[in-house]
C-alpha positions as a printed NumPy array, in Angstrom:
array([[ 30.092,  87.223, 293.035],
       [ 28.137,  89.063, 295.736],
       [ 26.84 ,  85.773, 297.179],
       [ 30.371,  84.34 , 297.229],
       [ 31.658,  87.393, 299.122],
       [ 28.823,  87.155, 301.671],
       [ 29.481,  83.432, 302.081],
       [ 33.189,  83.99 , 302.762],
       [ 32.501,  86.81 , 305.236],
       [ 29.866,  84.694, 307.014],
       [ 32.251,  81.748, 307.25 ],
       [ 35.085,  83.889, 308.654],
       [ 32.775,  85.561, 311.167],
       [ 31.473,  82.184, 312.351],
       [ 35.016,  80.828, 312.589],
       [ 36.207,  83.724, 314.763],
       [ 33.145,  83.542, 317.012],
       [ 33.557,  79.79 , 317.547],
       [ 37.328,  80.167, 318.08 ],
       [ 36.798,  82.927, 320.638],
       [ 34.148,  80.981, 322.54 ],
       [ 36.116,  77.771, 322.862],
       [ 39.181,  79.323, 324.493],
       [ 39.092,  79.403, 328.289],
       [ 40.081,  82.745, 329.762],
       [ 40.126,  82.616, 333.566],
       [ 39.79 ,  86.367, 333.979],
       [ 36.732,  86.623, 331.75 ],
       [ 35.039,  83.34 , 332.706],
       [ 35.239,  83.837, 336.475],
       [ 32.136,  85.635, 337.764],
       [ 33.936,  86.722, 340.964],
       [ 36.427,  89.053, 339.252],
       [ 36.144,  92.805, 339.886],
       [ 38.413,  95.676, 338.825],
       [ 39.973,  97.788, 341.575],
       [ 42.952, 100.19 , 341.561],
       [ 44.149,  99.11 , 338.095],
       [ 44.568,  95.532, 339.305],
       [ 42.323,  92.521, 339.027],
       [ 41.005,  91.3  , 342.357],
       [ 38.907,  88.238, 343.121],
       [ 36.061,  89.449, 345.357],
       [ 36.316,  86.302, 347.514],
       [ 40.104,  86.552, 347.881],
       [ 42.307,  89.312, 349.308],
       [ 45.171,  88.521, 346.9  ],
       [ 45.626,  91.15 , 344.204],
       [ 46.363,  89.731, 340.762],
       [ 48.074,  92.152, 338.406],
       [ 47.417,  91.943, 334.686],
       [ 50.153,  90.41 , 332.507],
       [ 53.058,  92.657, 331.575],
       [ 53.   ,  94.306, 328.193],
       [ 54.173,  91.902, 325.53 ],
       [ 55.406,  94.461, 323.007],
       [ 57.873,  97.302, 322.867],
       [ 58.287, 100.437, 320.796],
       [ 61.671, 100.596, 319.098],
       [ 62.968, 103.986, 317.972],
       [ 63.951, 104.453, 314.338],
       [ 67.263, 106.02 , 315.413],
       [ 69.874, 105.806, 312.663],
       [ 67.407, 104.294, 310.214],
       [ 66.916, 105.299, 306.592],
       [ 63.505, 104.835, 304.974],
       [ 63.089, 104.407, 301.231],
       [ 59.738, 105.381, 299.755],
       [ 58.727, 103.679, 296.519],
       [ 55.947, 105.828, 295.041],
       [ 52.957, 104.592, 293.124],
       [ 49.841, 106.159, 291.679],
       [ 46.31 , 105.407, 290.565],
       [ 44.709, 107.432, 287.81 ],
       [ 41.01 , 108.27 , 288.089],
       [ 38.566, 107.066, 285.442],
       [ 38.56 , 110.397, 283.604],
       [ 42.363, 110.363, 283.496],
       [ 42.627, 113.967, 284.651],
       [ 43.983, 113.343, 288.17 ],
       [ 46.016, 110.809, 290.144],
       [ 46.143, 109.412, 293.692],
       [ 49.597, 108.999, 295.237],
       [ 50.721, 106.159, 297.5  ],
       [ 54.05 , 104.948, 298.88 ],
       [ 55.608, 101.694, 300.018],
       [ 58.001, 102.479, 302.865],
       [ 60.967, 100.164, 303.567],
       [ 63.398, 100.585, 306.467],
       [ 67.126,  99.981, 306.106],
       [ 67.507,  98.745, 309.685],
       [ 66.128,  95.329, 310.581],
       [ 63.493,  94.525, 313.175],
       [ 61.567,  91.47 , 314.37 ],
       [ 59.538,  90.013, 311.496],
       [ 56.423,  90.289, 313.713],
       [ 56.943,  94.059, 314.018],
       [ 54.92 ,  96.929, 312.579],
       [ 56.294, 100.191, 311.198],
       [ 54.165, 102.861, 312.903],
       [ 53.435, 106.196, 311.179],
       [ 50.815, 108.912, 310.799],
       [ 49.895, 110.295, 307.41 ],
       [ 47.554, 113.103, 306.44 ],
       [ 46.555, 115.084, 303.407],
       [ 45.1  , 118.497, 304.2  ],
       [ 42.467, 120.423, 302.25 ],
       [ 45.193, 122.241, 300.265],
       [ 46.74 , 118.936, 299.068],
       [ 49.75 , 119.165, 301.399],
       [ 51.071, 115.669, 302.143],
       [ 52.412, 114.869, 305.633],
       [ 54.011, 111.628, 306.881],
       [ 55.429, 111.192, 310.386],
       [ 57.385, 107.982, 311.007],
       [ 57.065, 107.134, 314.713],
       [ 58.705, 103.801, 315.609],
       [ 58.477, 100.037, 315.182],
       [ 56.192,  98.095, 317.486],
       [ 57.564,  94.612, 318.006],
       [ 57.147,  91.79 , 320.544],
       [ 59.456,  91.665, 323.559],
       [ 60.392,  88.147, 322.481],
       [ 60.576,  87.737, 318.714],
       [ 58.948,  84.488, 317.566],
       [ 59.163,  85.422, 313.906],
       [ 61.669,  84.455, 311.267],
       [ 64.33 ,  86.86 , 312.521],
       [ 65.218,  90.437, 311.808],
       [ 63.993,  91.91 , 308.535],
       [ 63.398,  95.414, 307.132],
       [ 59.938,  96.761, 307.993],
       [ 57.562,  97.533, 305.118],
       [ 54.414,  99.666, 305.236],
       [ 51.9  , 100.768, 302.606],
       [ 51.027, 104.455, 302.903],
       [ 47.824, 105.562, 301.206],
       [ 46.09 , 108.922, 301.316],
       [ 42.286, 109.123, 301.387],
       [ 40.681, 111.4  , 298.788],
       [ 44.045, 112.262, 297.324],
       [ 43.293, 112.751, 293.637],
       [ 45.65 , 115.466, 292.439],
       [ 45.294, 117.633, 289.364],
       [ 48.311, 118.9  , 287.445],
       [ 50.506, 121.153, 289.564],
       [ 52.94 , 121.127, 292.473],
       [ 51.888, 119.645, 295.826],
       [ 54.028, 119.984, 299.018],
       [ 55.339, 116.844, 300.725],
       [ 56.661, 116.96 , 304.312],
       [ 58.044, 113.865, 306.068],
       [ 59.381, 113.599, 309.624],
       [ 61.805, 110.923, 310.87 ],
       [ 63.621, 111.044, 314.222],
       [ 62.775, 114.717, 314.74 ],
       [ 64.124, 115.792, 311.34 ],
       [ 61.666, 117.18 , 308.799],
       [ 62.302, 116.577, 305.105],
       [ 60.446, 118.71 , 302.544],
       [ 59.87 , 118.51 , 298.825],
       [ 57.126, 118.547, 296.208],
       [ 55.053, 116.155, 294.154],
       [ 54.809, 117.612, 290.649],
       [ 51.956, 116.215, 288.566],
       [ 51.867, 116.85 , 284.816],
       [ 49.907, 115.355, 281.938],
       [ 52.698, 112.838, 281.212],
       [ 54.496, 112.223, 284.509],
       [ 54.646, 112.516, 288.276],
       [ 57.96 , 113.855, 289.551],
       [ 59.177, 113.98 , 293.138],
       [ 61.288, 117.071, 293.799],
       [ 63.272, 115.449, 296.62 ],
       [ 66.945, 116.219, 297.266],
       [ 67.811, 113.805, 300.088],
       [ 70.082, 110.765, 300.075],
       [ 69.874, 110.032, 303.821],
       [ 66.972, 109.841, 306.26 ],
       [ 64.091, 109.683, 303.768],
       [ 64.841, 108.657, 300.182],
       [ 62.322, 108.503, 297.327],
       [ 63.043, 106.11 , 294.483],
       [ 62.194, 106.295, 291.651],
       [ 61.764, 110.074, 291.481],
       [ 59.74 , 110.029, 288.247],
       [ 56.683, 107.988, 287.281],
       [ 55.332, 107.973, 283.723],
       [ 51.559, 108.389, 283.454]])
């Protein structure tokens, strides 16, 4: 299995190297290009060439509602769990977009999620507008039985609740039906 994994990684690495080397990029391949005043300038030419305009935009999540579908992973000993969420927007965005967020878990097992925006191309070449989906995982998040604070920010509004872990279930003490919704609110262990 290890040899198969190494073979696949080697193949993909070789593919990307060959693909990158066969594409002609005038800016990179021209030895006379120098950077000056945030513009690209050919040292043998007085014409200033500006870099291409940004091809993506950040779209605010104004008026959106995000549903979090919780999940968990139990450690081998069965005495603690790791929490994760799948986030789904209600509003629709370009299918090539990305739901942007920050998530942290502090040393006291306080969970924080900050939904920022959707990054999408200026011209959508995808399959049309769809809800955005993102997987939210927390590193080193194994929780023992007890109550653990959860704070989520969307459009400047902070929503607070608790993740309650017991021997038989994980319950989300979450009293919101707009903005940020958690469903289901109870998971059986």
